[in-house]
N, C-alpha and C positions, 0 to 999 in steps of 0.2 A: 859289550856295549860299544856303540859307535857314535862318533860326532860327525854330523853332516853339516857342512858349511856350504851355503849357496850365495853366489854373487849374482844379483838380479837388477833389473831396471827398477827405478823407484816407483813408477806408476803401476807396477805389477804387484806391489806389496799386498793390497787388499785381496786380490784374487788368490795369491799364495796362502795368505793367512786363513781365508775361508776354506780352501781345499784341505789344508792341514788340520784345522779344527774339526771339519766334517769327517776326517779320517781318524780322529781320536787322539791327535797330538795335542797335549795340554800346555806345553811351554816352549818358548823360543826366545832368543835374544836377537835384536835387530840393531845394527850399527850403520851409520852413514860412512861410506868409504869412497875413495877416489882412485881411479886407475885407468889403464888403457890396455888394449890387446890388439886384435885385428882391426878394430874400429879406428885406431890411431887418432883419436881426437876428432874435433869438428871445427869448422870455420864459422865464426860469428861476426856480425857487424855491429859496431858501436859508433855513433856519430860520424858515419861515413867511412870509418876505417875498418879494415878487416883484421882480425886476429884469430889465432888458433888456440882453442882450449884443448890442451894435450891430455889432461887428466879428467876423465868424465865422472860424473857423480853416479854412484851405484849404491845399493844396499847389500849388507852382508847379514844373512840369517844363519844362526847357529842353533842346532838342535842336537840333544843327546838322547839316543833311543836304544832299545834292545836290538840285538843282532837280527832277530827275525822280522823287524819292521823296516829294515834298510831299503829293500827293493820297493816296497809300497811308498815310502816317503820320497825316494828318488823319482818314482813315477809321478806322484802328485806334484812335486816341485817342477818337474819338467813340463808337465801338461799346463800348469797354471802360469808359469813364467815365460813360456815360449811365444814369440811373435813371428819367428821365421826369418828375422833379420840378423845381420852381424851385430854383436853386442848384447845378445840375450843373456850371456853370463856363463858361469861354470858351477859345477857341484863337486865338492871334495868330500870324501869319506875317509875318516881316520879312526883307528882304534882308541878306546878310552880304557885305561887301566882301572880306575876307581872313581867313585863320586862320593862325597861326604856332604850331607845337608848340615849346615852350620847350626841351625836352630835345634835340631833333635839328635845330632850325631849319627843319623842313619847312614848306612853305607850301601854301595852297589845299586842294584835296580830299585830298591825301596826308596832311594834318595832322588830318583828321577822325577 
């Protein structure tokens, strides 16, 4: 099993969700996060003064899937989240040792 974490632009969430649901992914966790990378923040104006927002708002999507679904999920995430501009985000893939569903005590892939 693998955990796929994607950091994306907030306005791309609906496109990403639709792409994943259409691909058969039935669950995900979405969190609001803040950070910066190559984008290095942005300059804003408020009442005539300029200030820099260093940590930009992003969304983090977490999905746990079978090993054989990784390439498909990464492709769907990349297609749906891409704008072609700096700041589109990143995808991280990590191994998952075990999963336990609390309600039923199911383990492994049955708990996904």
